[in-house]
Biopython code that builds the backbone (N, CA, C, O; Angstrom):
import numpy as np
from Bio.PDB.StructureBuilder import StructureBuilder

atoms = [
    (1, "UNK", "N", (129.357, 119.846, -56.658)),
    (1, "UNK", "CA", (128.073, 119.259, -56.352)),
    (1, "UNK", "C", (126.996, 120.329, -56.479)),
    (1, "UNK", "O", (127.117, 121.407, -55.896)),
    (2, "UNK", "N", (125.967, 120.041, -57.222)),
    (2, "UNK", "CA", (124.886, 120.985, -57.443)),
    (2, "UNK", "C", (123.737, 120.649, -56.503)),
    (2, "UNK", "O", (123.274, 119.510, -56.446)),
    (3, "UNK", "N", (123.288, 121.658, -55.769)),
    (3, "UNK", "CA", (122.196, 121.474, -54.827)),
    (3, "UNK", "C", (120.874, 121.790, -55.512)),
    (3, "UNK", "O", (120.765, 122.773, -56.244)),
    (4, "UNK", "N", (119.879, 120.960, -55.274)),
    (4, "UNK", "CA", (118.549, 121.184, -55.828)),
    (4, "UNK", "C", (117.915, 122.385, -55.141)),
    (4, "UNK", "O", (118.017, 122.529, -53.923)),
    (5, "UNK", "N", (117.263, 123.243, -55.909)),
    (5, "UNK", "CA", (116.608, 124.420, -55.351)),
    (5, "UNK", "C", (115.257, 124.035, -54.764)),
    (5, "UNK", "O", (114.501, 123.274, -55.367)),
    (6, "UNK", "N", (114.969, 124.558, -53.604)),
    (6, "UNK", "CA", (113.711, 124.290, -52.921)),
    (6, "UNK", "C", (112.762, 125.443, -53.240)),
    (6, "UNK", "O", (113.120, 126.609, -53.078)),
    (7, "UNK", "N", (111.565, 125.118, -53.688)),
    (7, "UNK", "CA", (110.577, 126.126, -54.062)),
    (7, "UNK", "C", (109.302, 125.932, -53.252)),
    (7, "UNK", "O", (108.922, 124.807, -52.928)),
    (8, "UNK", "N", (108.654, 127.033, -52.934)),
    (8, "UNK", "CA", (107.371, 126.992, -52.246)),
    (8, "UNK", "C", (106.265, 127.509, -53.147)),
    (8, "UNK", "O", (106.508, 128.368, -53.995)),
    (9, "UNK", "N", (105.064, 127.003, -52.976)),
    (9, "UNK", "CA", (103.916, 127.443, -53.757)),
    (9, "UNK", "C", (102.872, 128.036, -52.818)),
    (9, "UNK", "O", (103.111, 128.172, -51.618)),
    (10, "UNK", "N", (101.716, 128.387, -53.370)),
    (10, "UNK", "CA", (100.640, 128.914, -52.533)),
    (10, "UNK", "C", (100.125, 127.846, -51.576)),
    (10, "UNK", "O", (99.831, 128.137, -50.416)),
    (11, "UNK", "N", (100.015, 126.598, -52.064)),
    (11, "UNK", "CA", (99.503, 125.506, -51.236)),
    (11, "UNK", "C", (100.549, 125.005, -50.245)),
    (11, "UNK", "O", (100.223, 124.678, -49.103)),
    (12, "UNK", "N", (101.800, 124.945, -50.681)),
    (12, "UNK", "CA", (102.899, 124.470, -49.841)),
    (12, "UNK", "C", (103.998, 125.526, -49.800)),
    (12, "UNK", "O", (104.959, 125.444, -50.566)),
    (13, "UNK", "N", (103.872, 126.509, -48.924)),
    (13, "UNK", "CA", (104.916, 127.534, -48.865)),
    (13, "UNK", "C", (106.210, 126.976, -48.267)),
    (13, "UNK", "O", (106.216, 125.922, -47.630)),
    (14, "UNK", "N", (107.281, 127.696, -48.484)),
    (14, "UNK", "CA", (108.599, 127.284, -48.000)),
    (14, "UNK", "C", (108.842, 127.906, -46.634)),
    (14, "UNK", "O", (108.707, 129.119, -46.469)),
    (15, "UNK", "N", (109.199, 127.083, -45.654)),
    (15, "UNK", "CA", (109.576, 127.557, -44.327)),
    (15, "UNK", "C", (111.089, 127.685, -44.307)),
    (15, "UNK", "O", (111.797, 126.685, -44.186)),
    (16, "UNK", "N", (111.593, 128.920, -44.424)),
    (16, "UNK", "CA", (113.021, 129.173, -44.511)),
    (16, "UNK", "C", (113.558, 129.595, -43.156)),
    (16, "UNK", "O", (112.977, 130.454, -42.492)),
    (17, "UNK", "N", (114.667, 128.990, -42.743)),
    (17, "UNK", "CA", (115.303, 129.287, -41.463)),
    (17, "UNK", "C", (116.634, 129.969, -41.727)),
    (17, "UNK", "O", (117.432, 129.490, -42.534)),
    (18, "UNK", "N", (116.876, 131.091, -41.047)),
    (18, "UNK", "CA", (118.155, 131.798, -41.158)),
    (18, "UNK", "C", (118.715, 132.015, -39.769)),
    (18, "UNK", "O", (118.015, 132.478, -38.869)),
    (19, "UNK", "N", (119.990, 131.676, -39.602)),
    (19, "UNK", "CA", (120.673, 131.877, -38.327)),
    (19, "UNK", "C", (121.772, 132.917, -38.519)),
    (19, "UNK", "O", (122.651, 132.757, -39.366)),
    (20, "UNK", "N", (121.713, 133.987, -37.722)),
    (20, "UNK", "CA", (122.820, 134.938, -37.689)),
    (20, "UNK", "C", (123.639, 134.626, -36.438)),
    (20, "UNK", "O", (123.377, 133.636, -35.754)),
    (21, "UNK", "N", (124.613, 135.455, -36.142)),
    (21, "UNK", "CA", (125.439, 135.195, -34.965)),
    (21, "UNK", "C", (124.655, 135.305, -33.667)),
    (21, "UNK", "O", (124.959, 134.605, -32.701)),
    (22, "UNK", "N", (123.638, 136.185, -33.632)),
    (22, "UNK", "CA", (122.886, 136.401, -32.400)),
    (22, "UNK", "C", (121.435, 135.952, -32.471)),
    (22, "UNK", "O", (120.852, 135.596, -31.447)),
    (23, "UNK", "N", (120.843, 135.962, -33.654)),
    (23, "UNK", "CA", (119.399, 135.775, -33.749)),
    (23, "UNK", "C", (119.032, 134.640, -34.700)),
    (23, "UNK", "O", (119.854, 134.165, -35.482)),
    (24, "UNK", "N", (117.778, 134.226, -34.607)),
    (24, "UNK", "CA", (117.222, 133.152, -35.426)),
    (24, "UNK", "C", (115.934, 133.677, -36.065)),
    (24, "UNK", "O", (115.096, 134.271, -35.387)),
    (25, "UNK", "N", (115.783, 133.453, -37.379)),
    (25, "UNK", "CA", (114.639, 133.961, -38.130)),
    (25, "UNK", "C", (113.952, 132.808, -38.847)),
    (25, "UNK", "O", (114.620, 131.893, -39.328)),
    (26, "UNK", "N", (112.622, 132.842, -38.924)),
    (26, "UNK", "CA", (111.838, 131.857, -39.677)),
    (26, "UNK", "C", (110.836, 132.623, -40.530)),
    (26, "UNK", "O", (110.155, 133.524, -40.043)),
    (27, "UNK", "N", (110.751, 132.251, -41.826)),
    (27, "UNK", "CA", (109.833, 132.913, -42.739)),
    (27, "UNK", "C", (109.062, 131.885, -43.545)),
    (27, "UNK", "O", (109.623, 130.873, -43.965)),
    (28, "UNK", "N", (107.773, 132.138, -43.764)),
    (28, "UNK", "CA", (106.965, 131.357, -44.698)),
    (28, "UNK", "C", (106.929, 132.124, -46.007)),
    (28, "UNK", "O", (106.437, 133.251, -46.055)),
    (29, "UNK", "N", (107.451, 131.513, -47.080)),
    (29, "UNK", "CA", (107.614, 132.211, -48.347)),
    (29, "UNK", "C", (106.854, 131.484, -49.446)),
    (29, "UNK", "O", (106.973, 130.267, -49.590)),
    (30, "UNK", "N", (106.072, 132.230, -50.221)),
    (30, "UNK", "CA", (105.438, 131.734, -51.429)),
    (30, "UNK", "C", (106.318, 132.162, -52.596)),
    (30, "UNK", "O", (106.271, 133.321, -53.008)),
    (31, "UNK", "N", (107.121, 131.247, -53.135)),
    (31, "UNK", "CA", (108.064, 131.585, -54.197)),
    (31, "UNK", "C", (107.370, 131.841, -55.524)),
    (31, "UNK", "O", (107.905, 132.567, -56.362)),
    (32, "UNK", "N", (106.211, 131.275, -55.737)),
    (32, "UNK", "CA", (105.500, 131.453, -56.987)),
    (32, "UNK", "C", (105.060, 132.911, -57.164)),
    (32, "UNK", "O", (105.234, 133.490, -58.236)),
    (33, "UNK", "N", (104.494, 133.495, -56.112)),
    (33, "UNK", "CA", (104.058, 134.890, -56.150)),
    (33, "UNK", "C", (105.089, 135.853, -55.579)),
    (33, "UNK", "O", (104.856, 137.061, -55.549)),
    (34, "UNK", "N", (106.241, 135.325, -55.121)),
    (34, "UNK", "CA", (107.305, 136.137, -54.514)),
    (34, "UNK", "C", (106.757, 136.976, -53.360)),
    (34, "UNK", "O", (106.843, 138.203, -53.361)),
    (35, "UNK", "N", (106.189, 136.271, -52.370)),
    (35, "UNK", "CA", (105.494, 136.925, -51.271)),
    (35, "UNK", "C", (105.846, 136.232, -49.956)),
    (35, "UNK", "O", (105.856, 135.003, -49.886)),
    (36, "UNK", "N", (106.135, 137.011, -48.918)),
    (36, "UNK", "CA", (106.370, 136.467, -47.582)),
    (36, "UNK", "C", (105.027, 136.437, -46.865)),
    (36, "UNK", "O", (104.374, 137.466, -46.694)),
    (37, "UNK", "N", (104.625, 135.234, -46.447)),
    (37, "UNK", "CA", (103.306, 135.045, -45.845)),
    (37, "UNK", "C", (103.329, 135.383, -44.358)),
    (37, "UNK", "O", (102.463, 136.111, -43.873)),
    (38, "UNK", "N", (104.318, 134.857, -43.633)),
    (38, "UNK", "CA", (104.427, 135.100, -42.189)),
    (38, "UNK", "C", (105.887, 135.043, -41.792)),
    (38, "UNK", "O", (106.704, 134.434, -42.483)),
    (39, "UNK", "N", (106.214, 135.674, -40.683)),
    (39, "UNK", "CA", (107.582, 135.678, -40.199)),
    (39, "UNK", "C", (107.598, 135.670, -38.672)),
    (39, "UNK", "O", (106.667, 136.145, -38.021)),
    (40, "UNK", "N", (108.665, 135.128, -38.124)),
    (40, "UNK", "CA", (108.866, 135.112, -36.685)),
    (40, "UNK", "C", (110.371, 135.059, -36.423)),
    (40, "UNK", "O", (111.115, 134.436, -37.180)),
    (41, "UNK", "N", (110.809, 135.707, -35.364)),
    (41, "UNK", "CA", (112.244, 135.725, -35.055)),
    (41, "UNK", "C", (112.459, 136.038, -33.583)),
    (41, "UNK", "O", (111.510, 136.283, -32.838)),
    (42, "UNK", "N", (113.722, 136.026, -33.177)),
    (42, "UNK", "CA", (114.045, 136.349, -31.791)),
    (42, "UNK", "C", (113.913, 137.834, -31.514)),
    (42, "UNK", "O", (113.973, 138.247, -30.356)),
    (43, "UNK", "N", (113.734, 138.648, -32.549)),
    (43, "UNK", "CA", (113.563, 140.088, -32.342)),
    (43, "UNK", "C", (112.117, 140.535, -32.536)),
    (43, "UNK", "O", (111.817, 141.721, -32.399)),
    (44, "UNK", "N", (111.215, 139.601, -32.853)),
    (44, "UNK", "CA", (109.810, 139.980, -33.024)),
    (44, "UNK", "C", (109.168, 140.209, -31.652)),
    (44, "UNK", "O", (109.523, 139.535, -30.685)),
    (45, "UNK", "N", (108.230, 141.152, -31.561)),
    (45, "UNK", "CA", (107.656, 141.509, -30.263)),
    (45, "UNK", "C", (106.867, 140.392, -29.591)),
    (45, "UNK", "O", (106.754, 140.381, -28.365)),
    (46, "UNK", "N", (106.309, 139.434, -30.372)),
    (46, "UNK", "CA", (105.557, 138.348, -29.748)),
    (46, "UNK", "C", (106.473, 137.408, -28.959)),
    (46, "UNK", "O", (106.041, 136.781, -27.992)),
    (47, "UNK", "N", (107.713, 137.317, -29.368)),
    (47, "UNK", "CA", (108.662, 136.405, -28.732)),
    (47, "UNK", "C", (109.408, 137.082, -27.583)),
    (47, "UNK", "O", (109.578, 136.483, -26.521)),
    (48, "UNK", "N", (109.853, 138.318, -27.784)),
    (48, "UNK", "CA", (110.748, 138.945, -26.821)),
    (48, "UNK", "C", (110.065, 139.381, -25.540)),
    (48, "UNK", "O", (110.632, 139.195, -24.463)),
    (49, "UNK", "N", (108.858, 139.959, -25.609)),
    (49, "UNK", "CA", (108.154, 140.474, -24.421)),
    (49, "UNK", "C", (109.035, 141.411, -23.598)),
    (49, "UNK", "O", (109.169, 141.257, -22.384)),
    (50, "UNK", "N", (109.633, 142.387, -24.286)),
    (50, "UNK", "CA", (110.500, 143.411, -23.674)),
    (50, "UNK", "C", (111.735, 142.820, -23.002)),
    (50, "UNK", "O", (112.243, 143.390, -22.037)),
    (51, "UNK", "N", (112.218, 141.697, -23.494)),
    (51, "UNK", "CA", (113.468, 141.106, -23.016)),
    (51, "UNK", "C", (114.399, 140.963, -24.203)),
    (51, "UNK", "O", (113.947, 140.942, -25.348)),
    (52, "UNK", "N", (115.680, 140.867, -23.946)),
    (52, "UNK", "CA", (116.614, 140.597, -25.037)),
    (52, "UNK", "C", (116.859, 139.104, -25.073)),
    (52, "UNK", "O", (117.422, 138.537, -24.137)),
    (53, "UNK", "N", (116.437, 138.468, -26.152)),
    (53, "UNK", "CA", (116.622, 137.041, -26.307)),
    (53, "UNK", "C", (117.565, 136.768, -27.467)),
    (53, "UNK", "O", (117.476, 137.399, -28.521)),
    (54, "UNK", "N", (118.448, 135.841, -27.263)),
    (54, "UNK", "CA", (119.346, 135.418, -28.320)),
    (54, "UNK", "C", (118.974, 134.005, -28.730)),
    (54, "UNK", "O", (118.087, 133.402, -28.126)),
    (55, "UNK", "N", (119.628, 133.473, -29.735)),
    (55, "UNK", "CA", (119.225, 132.175, -30.264)),
    (55, "UNK", "C", (119.717, 131.031, -29.393)),
    (55, "UNK", "O", (120.918, 130.807, -29.242)),
    (56, "UNK", "N", (118.768, 130.323, -28.832)),
    (56, "UNK", "CA", (119.011, 129.101, -28.077)),
    (56, "UNK", "C", (117.962, 128.088, -28.515)),
    (56, "UNK", "O", (117.068, 128.418, -29.294)),
    (57, "UNK", "N", (118.062, 126.875, -28.027)),
    (57, "UNK", "CA", (117.061, 125.857, -28.378)),
    (57, "UNK", "C", (115.693, 126.221, -27.822)),
    (57, "UNK", "O", (114.673, 125.929, -28.447)),
    (58, "UNK", "N", (115.660, 126.850, -26.666)),
    (58, "UNK", "CA", (114.384, 127.247, -26.066)),
    (58, "UNK", "C", (113.698, 128.333, -26.896)),
    (58, "UNK", "O", (112.489, 128.267, -27.116)),
    (59, "UNK", "N", (114.452, 129.328, -27.358)),
    (59, "UNK", "CA", (113.857, 130.365, -28.201)),
    (59, "UNK", "C", (113.499, 129.804, -29.578)),
    (59, "UNK", "O", (112.548, 130.278, -30.199)),
    (60, "UNK", "N", (114.233, 128.812, -30.064)),
    (60, "UNK", "CA", (113.893, 128.170, -31.335)),
    (60, "UNK", "C", (112.539, 127.472, -31.233)),
    (60, "UNK", "O", (111.760, 127.484, -32.186)),
    (61, "UNK", "N", (112.257, 126.866, -30.082)),
    (61, "UNK", "CA", (110.946, 126.243, -29.876)),
    (61, "UNK", "C", (109.839, 127.289, -29.868)),
    (61, "UNK", "O", (108.768, 127.061, -30.430)),
    (62, "UNK", "N", (110.086, 128.435, -29.238)),
    (62, "UNK", "CA", (109.093, 129.511, -29.219)),
    (62, "UNK", "C", (108.832, 130.039, -30.628)),
    (62, "UNK", "O", (107.685, 130.308, -30.985)),
    (63, "UNK", "N", (109.880, 130.188, -31.424)),
    (63, "UNK", "CA", (109.732, 130.680, -32.793)),
    (63, "UNK", "C", (108.964, 129.664, -33.633)),
    (63, "UNK", "O", (108.096, 130.043, -34.419)),
    (64, "UNK", "N", (109.273, 128.382, -33.474)),
    (64, "UNK", "CA", (108.567, 127.339, -34.215)),
    (64, "UNK", "C", (107.095, 127.295, -33.878)),
    (64, "UNK", "O", (106.254, 127.136, -34.763)),
    (65, "UNK", "N", (106.779, 127.433, -32.605)),
    (65, "UNK", "CA", (105.377, 127.443, -32.176)),
    (65, "UNK", "C", (104.650, 128.668, -32.727)),
    (65, "UNK", "O", (103.504, 128.573, -33.166)),
    (66, "UNK", "N", (105.325, 129.820, -32.701)),
    (66, "UNK", "CA", (104.723, 131.059, -33.177)),
    (66, "UNK", "C", (104.479, 131.028, -34.684)),
    (66, "UNK", "O", (103.413, 131.448, -35.135)),
    (67, "UNK", "N", (105.428, 130.545, -35.468)),
    (67, "UNK", "CA", (105.257, 130.504, -36.929)),
    (67, "UNK", "C", (104.190, 129.471, -37.302)),
    (67, "UNK", "O", (103.488, 129.649, -38.297)),
    (68, "UNK", "N", (104.059, 128.404, -36.525)),
    (68, "UNK", "CA", (103.015, 127.405, -36.796)),
    (68, "UNK", "C", (101.629, 127.974, -36.510)),
    (68, "UNK", "O", (100.690, 127.714, -37.262)),
    (69, "UNK", "N", (101.491, 128.738, -35.448)),
    (69, "UNK", "CA", (100.207, 129.364, -35.133)),
    (69, "UNK", "C", (99.820, 130.362, -36.222)),
    (69, "UNK", "O", (98.658, 130.430, -36.622)),
    (70, "UNK", "N", (100.798, 131.135, -36.700)),
    (70, "UNK", "CA", (100.522, 132.106, -37.763)),
    (70, "UNK", "C", (100.134, 131.404, -39.058)),
    (70, "UNK", "O", (99.254, 131.878, -39.777)),
    (71, "UNK", "N", (100.779, 130.279, -39.364)),
    (71, "UNK", "CA", (100.462, 129.574, -40.610)),
    (71, "UNK", "C", (99.086, 128.913, -40.530)),
    (71, "UNK", "O", (98.362, 128.879, -41.525)),
    (72, "UNK", "N", (98.715, 128.386, -39.357)),
    (72, "UNK", "CA", (97.382, 127.800, -39.213)),
    (72, "UNK", "C", (96.306, 128.868, -39.303)),
    (72, "UNK", "O", (95.206, 128.596, -39.783)),
    (73, "UNK", "N", (96.606, 130.080, -38.849)),
    (73, "UNK", "CA", (95.651, 131.177, -38.969)),
    (73, "UNK", "C", (95.430, 131.560, -40.430)),
    (73, "UNK", "O", (94.350, 132.027, -40.792)),
    (74, "UNK", "N", (96.438, 131.367, -41.264)),
    (74, "UNK", "CA", (96.314, 131.646, -42.703)),
    (74, "UNK", "C", (95.749, 130.462, -43.467)),
    (74, "UNK", "O", (95.516, 130.570, -44.671)),
    (75, "UNK", "N", (95.519, 129.324, -42.796)),
    (75, "UNK", "CA", (94.944, 128.157, -43.447)),
    (75, "UNK", "C", (95.968, 127.238, -44.088)),
    (75, "UNK", "O", (95.625, 126.466, -44.983)),
    (76, "UNK", "N", (97.211, 127.304, -43.653)),
    (76, "UNK", "CA", (98.282, 126.486, -44.221)),
    (76, "UNK", "C", (98.538, 125.308, -43.285)),
    (76, "UNK", "O", (98.798, 125.499, -42.097)),
    (77, "UNK", "N", (98.462, 124.086, -43.825)),
    (77, "UNK", "CA", (98.678, 122.886, -43.023)),
    (77, "UNK", "C", (99.970, 122.151, -43.377)),
    (77, "UNK", "O", (100.473, 121.375, -42.565)),
    (78, "UNK", "N", (100.520, 122.383, -44.580)),
    (78, "UNK", "CA", (101.747, 121.715, -45.016)),
    (78, "UNK", "C", (102.731, 122.742, -45.537)),
    (78, "UNK", "O", (102.348, 123.683, -46.232)),
    (79, "UNK", "N", (103.996, 122.560, -45.202)),
    (79, "UNK", "CA", (105.048, 123.453, -45.685)),
    (79, "UNK", "C", (106.230, 122.630, -46.188)),
    (79, "UNK", "O", (106.373, 121.451, -45.865)),
    (80, "UNK", "N", (107.067, 123.280, -46.983)),
    (80, "UNK", "CA", (108.314, 122.692, -47.442)),
    (80, "UNK", "C", (109.413, 123.273, -46.573)),
    (80, "UNK", "O", (109.554, 124.494, -46.502)),
    (81, "UNK", "N", (110.192, 122.435, -45.911)),
    (81, "UNK", "CA", (111.195, 122.896, -44.952)),
    (81, "UNK", "C", (112.509, 123.196, -45.669)),
    (81, "UNK", "O", (113.054, 122.337, -46.362)),
    (82, "UNK", "N", (113.013, 124.414, -45.500)),
    (82, "UNK", "CA", (114.282, 124.843, -46.093)),
    (82, "UNK", "C", (115.173, 125.325, -44.967)),
    (82, "UNK", "O", (114.958, 126.403, -44.413)),
    (83, "UNK", "N", (116.164, 124.535, -44.634)),
    (83, "UNK", "CA", (117.058, 124.884, -43.535)),
    (83, "UNK", "C", (118.277, 125.652, -43.998)),
    (83, "UNK", "O", (119.149, 125.961, -43.186)),
    (84, "UNK", "N", (118.365, 125.969, -45.286)),
    (84, "UNK", "CA", (119.517, 126.697, -45.813)),
    (84, "UNK", "C", (120.741, 125.803, -45.782)),
    (84, "UNK", "O", (120.655, 124.623, -46.123)),
    (85, "UNK", "N", (121.871, 126.344, -45.380)),
    (85, "UNK", "CA", (123.104, 125.561, -45.275)),
    (85, "UNK", "C", (123.323, 125.023, -43.866)),
    (85, "UNK", "O", (124.406, 124.524, -43.558)),
    (86, "UNK", "N", (122.318, 125.116, -43.016)),
    (86, "UNK", "CA", (122.444, 124.686, -41.627)),
    (86, "UNK", "C", (122.199, 123.189, -41.506)),
    (86, "UNK", "O", (121.387, 122.620, -42.235)),
    (87, "UNK", "N", (122.903, 122.564, -40.587)),
    (87, "UNK", "CA", (122.685, 121.157, -40.298)),
    (87, "UNK", "C", (121.380, 120.980, -39.531)),
    (87, "UNK", "O", (120.974, 121.859, -38.771)),
    (88, "UNK", "N", (120.727, 119.839, -39.736)),
    (88, "UNK", "CA", (119.499, 119.535, -38.999)),
    (88, "UNK", "C", (119.904, 119.015, -37.625)),
    (88, "UNK", "O", (119.932, 117.810, -37.378)),
    (89, "UNK", "N", (120.217, 119.963, -36.734)),
    (89, "UNK", "CA", (120.746, 119.624, -35.424)),
    (89, "UNK", "C", (120.537, 120.816, -34.506)),
    (89, "UNK", "O", (120.595, 121.960, -34.958)),
    (90, "UNK", "N", (120.297, 120.572, -33.241)),
    (90, "UNK", "CA", (120.218, 121.644, -32.257)),
    (90, "UNK", "C", (119.024, 122.551, -32.458)),
    (90, "UNK", "O", (117.879, 122.112, -32.352)),
    (91, "UNK", "N", (119.289, 123.829, -32.750)),
    (91, "UNK", "CA", (118.235, 124.832, -32.849)),
    (91, "UNK", "C", (117.313, 124.586, -34.034)),
    (91, "UNK", "O", (116.106, 124.803, -33.932)),
    (92, "UNK", "N", (117.867, 124.135, -35.161)),
    (92, "UNK", "CA", (117.047, 123.863, -36.345)),
    (92, "UNK", "C", (116.103, 122.702, -36.058)),
    (92, "UNK", "O", (114.931, 122.744, -36.433)),
    (93, "UNK", "N", (116.607, 121.673, -35.399)),
    (93, "UNK", "CA", (115.779, 120.511, -35.045)),
    (93, "UNK", "C", (114.705, 120.903, -34.034)),
    (93, "UNK", "O", (113.564, 120.455, -34.140)),
    (94, "UNK", "N", (115.060, 121.737, -33.054)),
    (94, "UNK", "CA", (114.090, 122.178, -32.046)),
    (94, "UNK", "C", (112.968, 122.994, -32.690)),
    (94, "UNK", "O", (111.803, 122.843, -32.323)),
    (95, "UNK", "N", (113.310, 123.849, -33.638)),
    (95, "UNK", "CA", (112.301, 124.648, -34.325)),
    (95, "UNK", "C", (111.385, 123.750, -35.153)),
    (95, "UNK", "O", (110.166, 123.916, -35.118)),
    (96, "UNK", "N", (111.954, 122.803, -35.897)),
    (96, "UNK", "CA", (111.143, 121.905, -36.733)),
    (96, "UNK", "C", (110.234, 121.028, -35.880)),
    (96, "UNK", "O", (109.082, 120.797, -36.245)),
    (97, "UNK", "N", (110.733, 120.543, -34.761)),
    (97, "UNK", "CA", (109.904, 119.715, -33.876)),
    (97, "UNK", "C", (108.747, 120.516, -33.284)),
    (97, "UNK", "O", (107.642, 119.993, -33.135)),
    (98, "UNK", "N", (108.996, 121.791, -32.945)),
    (98, "UNK", "CA", (107.934, 122.634, -32.397)),
    (98, "UNK", "C", (106.855, 122.901, -33.444)),
    (98, "UNK", "O", (105.671, 122.965, -33.114)),
    (99, "UNK", "N", (107.262, 123.056, -34.705)),
    (99, "UNK", "CA", (106.290, 123.264, -35.780)),
    (99, "UNK", "C", (105.443, 122.010, -35.958)),
    (99, "UNK", "O", (104.228, 122.101, -36.134)),
    (100, "UNK", "N", (106.077, 120.844, -35.912)),
    (100, "UNK", "CA", (105.348, 119.579, -36.052)),
    (100, "UNK", "C", (104.376, 119.357, -34.900)),
    (100, "UNK", "O", (103.277, 118.843, -35.106)),
    (101, "UNK", "N", (104.774, 119.739, -33.691)),
    (101, "UNK", "CA", (103.906, 119.556, -32.529)),
    (101, "UNK", "C", (102.628, 120.388, -32.629)),
    (101, "UNK", "O", (101.596, 120.020, -32.068)),
    (102, "UNK", "N", (102.701, 121.505, -33.341)),
    (102, "UNK", "CA", (101.524, 122.357, -33.527)),
    (102, "UNK", "C", (100.615, 121.858, -34.645)),
    (102, "UNK", "O", (99.553, 122.439, -34.870)),
    (103, "UNK", "N", (101.000, 120.808, -35.344)),
    (103, "UNK", "CA", (100.126, 120.212, -36.350)),
    (103, "UNK", "C", (100.438, 120.598, -37.777)),
    (103, "UNK", "O", (99.607, 120.376, -38.658)),
    (104, "UNK", "N", (101.594, 121.162, -38.042)),
    (104, "UNK", "CA", (101.987, 121.507, -39.408)),
    (104, "UNK", "C", (102.898, 120.401, -39.918)),
    (104, "UNK", "O", (103.828, 119.987, -39.227)),
    (105, "UNK", "N", (102.628, 119.919, -41.136)),
    (105, "UNK", "CA", (103.417, 118.835, -41.727)),
    (105, "UNK", "C", (104.580, 119.416, -42.500)),
    (105, "UNK", "O", (104.400, 120.287, -43.350)),
    (106, "UNK", "N", (105.797, 118.922, -42.196)),
    (106, "UNK", "CA", (106.994, 119.352, -42.914)),
    (106, "UNK", "C", (107.353, 118.349, -43.971)),
    (106, "UNK", "O", (108.336, 118.532, -44.687)),
]
sb = StructureBuilder()
sb.init_structure("model")
sb.init_model(0)
sb.init_chain("A")
sb.init_seg("    ")
for serial, (resi, resn, name, xyz) in enumerate(atoms, 1):
    if name == "N":
        sb.init_residue(resn, " ", resi, " ")
    sb.init_atom(name, np.array(xyz, "f"), 0.0, 1.0, " ", f" {name:<3s}", serial, name[0])
structure = sb.get_structure()
C-alpha cells in the first residue's frame, strides 16, 4: 500500500507531530522552501518551566496551544495536519483539539 505524501506550503504549512518514548514534538514546516517555521515540545522552555515533563494528554494540550499561538503570531490561520504513523487517538487527538480551540484550521 502506497501512502500519499503530505506537503506544506507557505500559505498552508504542515503541522508534523513526532512521538518518542518520553517526549512529544510539534513542528510547523514549509516544505516548499524547506524551512521550519515554529516548533514546540515537552522539552521547550515555554512548556517545562523548570520541571521535567513527559508526554501525556495534558502536556499534548499545552504543546498544541503553544504551537497555535506561535503560528497565529506568524500570521498562519490554516495548516495541513501530519500525524506521521501515529493513530489519531489520545495525545495526538488532544494536541489537534487544542490547536483547533485556539482558532487554527486543520
